[in-house]
A tleap script that builds the chain and sets N, CA, C and O, in Angstrom:
source leaprc.protein.ff14SB
mol = sequence {
  NMET SER ASP ASN ASP GLU LEU GLN GLN ILE
  ALA HIE LEU ARG ARG GLU TYR THR LYS GLY
  GLY LEU ARG ARG ARG ASP LEU PRO ALA ASP
  PRO LEU THR LEU PHE GLU ARG TRP LEU SER
  GLN ALA CYS GLU ALA LYS LEU CALA
}
set mol.1.N position { 20.147 111.838 29.303 }
set mol.1.CA position { 20.127 111.941 30.741 }
set mol.1.C position { 19.581 113.317 31.116 }
set mol.1.O position { 19.983 114.326 30.536 }
set mol.2.N position { 18.689 113.356 32.060 }
set mol.2.CA position { 18.092 114.630 32.456 }
set mol.2.C position { 18.998 115.357 33.452 }
set mol.2.O position { 19.917 114.775 34.027 }
set mol.3.N position { 18.712 116.637 33.636 }
set mol.3.CA position { 19.480 117.426 34.605 }
set mol.3.C position { 19.346 116.843 36.003 }
set mol.3.O position { 20.307 116.836 36.773 }
set mol.4.N position { 18.154 116.354 36.331 }
set mol.4.CA position { 17.916 115.773 37.651 }
set mol.4.C position { 18.778 114.530 37.864 }
set mol.4.O position { 19.329 114.334 38.947 }
set mol.5.N position { 18.895 113.697 36.837 }
set mol.5.CA position { 19.736 112.500 36.931 }
set mol.5.C position { 21.197 112.886 37.166 }
set mol.5.O position { 21.889 112.259 37.969 }
set mol.6.N position { 21.654 113.909 36.470 }
set mol.6.CA position { 23.035 114.362 36.630 }
set mol.6.C position { 23.272 114.889 38.038 }
set mol.6.O position { 24.315 114.620 38.634 }
set mol.7.N position { 22.312 115.637 38.574 }
set mol.7.CA position { 22.451 116.164 39.930 }
set mol.7.C position { 22.486 115.041 40.956 }
set mol.7.O position { 23.237 115.115 41.929 }
set mol.8.N position { 21.689 114.011 40.752 }
set mol.8.CA position { 21.692 112.878 41.676 }
set mol.8.C position { 23.034 112.158 41.628 }
set mol.8.O position { 23.530 111.711 42.662 }
set mol.9.N position { 23.620 112.042 40.455 }
set mol.9.CA position { 24.929 111.399 40.346 }
set mol.9.C position { 25.999 112.221 41.064 }
set mol.9.O position { 26.865 111.668 41.742 }
set mol.10.N position { 25.934 113.515 40.914 }
set mol.10.CA position { 26.891 114.390 41.591 }
set mol.10.C position { 26.693 114.308 43.101 }
set mol.10.O position { 27.669 114.238 43.848 }
set mol.11.N position { 25.455 114.317 43.555 }
set mol.11.CA position { 25.171 114.232 44.986 }
set mol.11.C position { 25.695 112.928 45.569 }
set mol.11.O position { 26.137 112.894 46.717 }
set mol.12.N position { 25.649 111.862 44.791 }
set mol.12.CA position { 26.136 110.561 45.248 }
set mol.12.C position { 27.649 110.585 45.471 }
set mol.12.O position { 28.158 109.848 46.316 }
set mol.13.N position { 28.366 111.413 44.732 }
set mol.13.CA position { 29.817 111.502 44.844 }
set mol.13.C position { 30.271 112.376 46.013 }
set mol.13.O position { 31.433 112.329 46.417 }
set mol.14.N position { 29.350 113.172 46.552 }
set mol.14.CA position { 29.709 114.121 47.607 }
set mol.14.C position { 30.220 113.387 48.842 }
set mol.14.O position { 29.736 112.310 49.192 }
set mol.15.N position { 31.195 113.985 49.483 }
set mol.15.CA position { 31.743 113.434 50.717 }
set mol.15.C position { 31.417 114.363 51.875 }
set mol.15.O position { 31.198 115.560 51.686 }
set mol.16.N position { 31.388 113.812 53.043 }
set mol.16.CA position { 31.162 114.611 54.243 }
set mol.16.C position { 32.507 115.167 54.711 }
set mol.16.O position { 33.440 114.409 54.977 }
set mol.17.N position { 32.599 116.469 54.809 }
set mol.17.CA position { 33.858 117.098 55.182 }
set mol.17.C position { 33.843 117.687 56.591 }
set mol.17.O position { 34.808 118.335 56.995 }
set mol.18.N position { 32.788 117.478 57.326 }
set mol.18.CA position { 32.703 118.068 58.656 }
set mol.18.C position { 33.455 117.266 59.706 }
set mol.18.O position { 33.605 117.727 60.837 }
set mol.19.N position { 33.926 116.086 59.360 }
set mol.19.CA position { 34.609 115.247 60.345 }
set mol.19.C position { 36.043 115.683 60.590 }
set mol.19.O position { 36.601 115.399 61.649 }
set mol.20.N position { 36.634 116.351 59.650 }
set mol.20.CA position { 38.024 116.768 59.789 }
set mol.20.C position { 38.141 118.266 59.688 }
set mol.20.O position { 37.184 118.967 59.361 }
set mol.21.N position { 39.307 118.732 59.968 }
set mol.21.CA position { 39.526 120.162 59.868 }
set mol.21.C position { 40.990 120.440 59.622 }
set mol.21.O position { 41.827 119.538 59.639 }
set mol.22.N position { 41.272 121.668 59.399 }
set mol.22.CA position { 42.642 122.097 59.179 }
set mol.22.C position { 42.928 123.183 60.204 }
set mol.22.O position { 42.381 124.283 60.135 }
set mol.23.N position { 43.793 122.857 61.152 }
set mol.23.CA position { 44.137 123.803 62.207 }
set mol.23.C position { 45.600 124.203 62.056 }
set mol.23.O position { 46.463 123.365 61.794 }
set mol.24.N position { 45.858 125.462 62.220 }
set mol.24.CA position { 47.217 125.975 62.069 }
set mol.24.C position { 48.194 125.221 62.974 }
set mol.24.O position { 49.325 124.947 62.574 }
set mol.25.N position { 47.764 124.889 64.180 }
set mol.25.CA position { 48.662 124.208 65.125 }
set mol.25.C position { 49.031 122.797 64.667 }
set mol.25.O position { 50.030 122.240 65.123 }
set mol.26.N position { 48.233 122.217 63.772 }
set mol.26.CA position { 48.500 120.869 63.274 }
set mol.26.C position { 49.358 120.857 62.007 }
set mol.26.O position { 49.753 119.793 61.530 }
set mol.27.N position { 49.640 122.030 61.470 }
set mol.27.CA position { 50.383 122.119 60.214 }
set mol.27.C position { 51.885 122.051 60.457 }
set mol.27.O position { 52.376 122.556 61.466 }
set mol.28.N position { 52.615 121.429 59.538 }
set mol.28.CA position { 54.075 121.440 59.657 }
set mol.28.C position { 54.605 122.851 59.394 }
set mol.28.O position { 53.952 123.654 58.726 }
set mol.29.N position { 55.776 123.137 59.917 }
set mol.29.CA position { 56.371 124.469 59.733 }
set mol.29.C position { 56.679 124.744 58.264 }
set mol.29.O position { 56.581 125.884 57.810 }
set mol.30.N position { 57.045 123.713 57.531 }
set mol.30.CA position { 57.404 123.862 56.117 }
set mol.30.C position { 56.191 123.544 55.242 }
set mol.30.O position { 55.700 122.416 55.267 }
set mol.31.N position { 55.698 124.516 54.469 }
set mol.31.CA position { 54.520 124.265 53.632 }
set mol.31.C position { 54.744 123.172 52.589 }
set mol.31.O position { 53.791 122.512 52.175 }
set mol.32.N position { 55.982 122.973 52.164 }
set mol.32.CA position { 56.253 121.910 51.190 }
set mol.32.C position { 56.017 120.528 51.795 }
set mol.32.O position { 55.629 119.596 51.090 }
set mol.33.N position { 56.247 120.398 53.083 }
set mol.33.CA position { 55.966 119.133 53.763 }
set mol.33.C position { 54.479 118.822 53.685 }
set mol.33.O position { 54.087 117.684 53.429 }
set mol.34.N position { 53.657 119.836 53.907 }
set mol.34.CA position { 52.207 119.646 53.823 }
set mol.34.C position { 51.798 119.295 52.397 }
set mol.34.O position { 50.976 118.402 52.190 }
set mol.35.N position { 52.361 119.988 51.418 }
set mol.35.CA position { 52.047 119.688 50.024 }
set mol.35.C position { 52.423 118.251 49.681 }
set mol.35.O position { 51.648 117.545 49.036 }
set mol.36.N position { 53.597 117.818 50.105 }
set mol.36.CA position { 54.029 116.442 49.837 }
set mol.36.C position { 53.065 115.434 50.461 }
set mol.36.O position { 52.753 114.405 49.860 }
set mol.37.N position { 52.601 115.736 51.659 }
set mol.37.CA position { 51.638 114.862 52.337 }
set mol.37.C position { 50.335 114.788 51.540 }
set mol.37.O position { 49.803 113.703 51.308 }
set mol.38.N position { 49.829 115.945 51.123 }
set mol.38.CA position { 48.583 115.984 50.352 }
set mol.38.C position { 48.740 115.260 49.018 }
set mol.38.O position { 47.863 114.496 48.615 }
set mol.39.N position { 49.855 115.500 48.337 }
set mol.39.CA position { 50.087 114.864 47.046 }
set mol.39.C position { 50.182 113.348 47.202 }
set mol.39.O position { 49.638 112.602 46.389 }
set mol.40.N position { 50.859 112.904 48.227 }
set mol.40.CA position { 50.981 111.472 48.485 }
set mol.40.C position { 49.608 110.846 48.720 }
set mol.40.O position { 49.312 109.773 48.194 }
set mol.41.N position { 48.773 111.518 49.512 }
set mol.41.CA position { 47.426 111.008 49.779 }
set mol.41.C position { 46.591 110.986 48.501 }
set mol.41.O position { 45.825 110.049 48.274 }
set mol.42.N position { 46.736 112.005 47.676 }
set mol.42.CA position { 45.993 112.047 46.412 }
set mol.42.C position { 46.433 110.919 45.490 }
set mol.42.O position { 45.603 110.298 44.826 }
set mol.43.N position { 47.726 110.655 45.446 }
set mol.43.CA position { 48.234 109.562 44.603 }
set mol.43.C position { 47.749 108.210 45.111 }
set mol.43.O position { 47.364 107.352 44.318 }
set mol.44.N position { 47.764 108.016 46.418 }
set mol.44.CA position { 47.281 106.762 46.997 }
set mol.44.C position { 45.804 106.542 46.682 }
set mol.44.O position { 45.367 105.409 46.478 }
set mol.45.N position { 45.039 107.637 46.643 }
set mol.45.CA position { 43.609 107.553 46.341 }
set mol.45.C position { 43.350 107.560 44.833 }
set mol.45.O position { 42.200 107.557 44.394 }
set mol.46.N position { 44.435 107.569 44.044 }
set mol.46.CA position { 44.361 107.600 42.583 }
set mol.46.C position { 43.610 108.834 42.071 }
set mol.46.O position { 42.848 108.765 41.107 }
set mol.47.N position { 43.847 109.959 42.744 }
set mol.47.CA position { 43.251 111.228 42.335 }
set mol.47.C position { 44.243 112.101 41.588 }
set mol.47.O position { 43.869 113.122 41.010 }
set mol.48.N position { 45.497 111.702 41.599 }
set mol.48.CA position { 46.533 112.496 40.917 }
set mol.48.C position { 47.373 111.589 40.051 }
set mol.48.O position { 48.302 112.053 39.390 }
savepdb mol mol.pdb
quit
């Protein structure tokens, strides 16, 4: 596999991240709550 093929495969996996954001006002007061939320989402997506 050439370097170009590998780059195209990586580019295909890229996601658009400009649709969402992380704002302090949207965060829970307890950082562990946020971590639990992130971990749960990662598990649901089979990333963890």
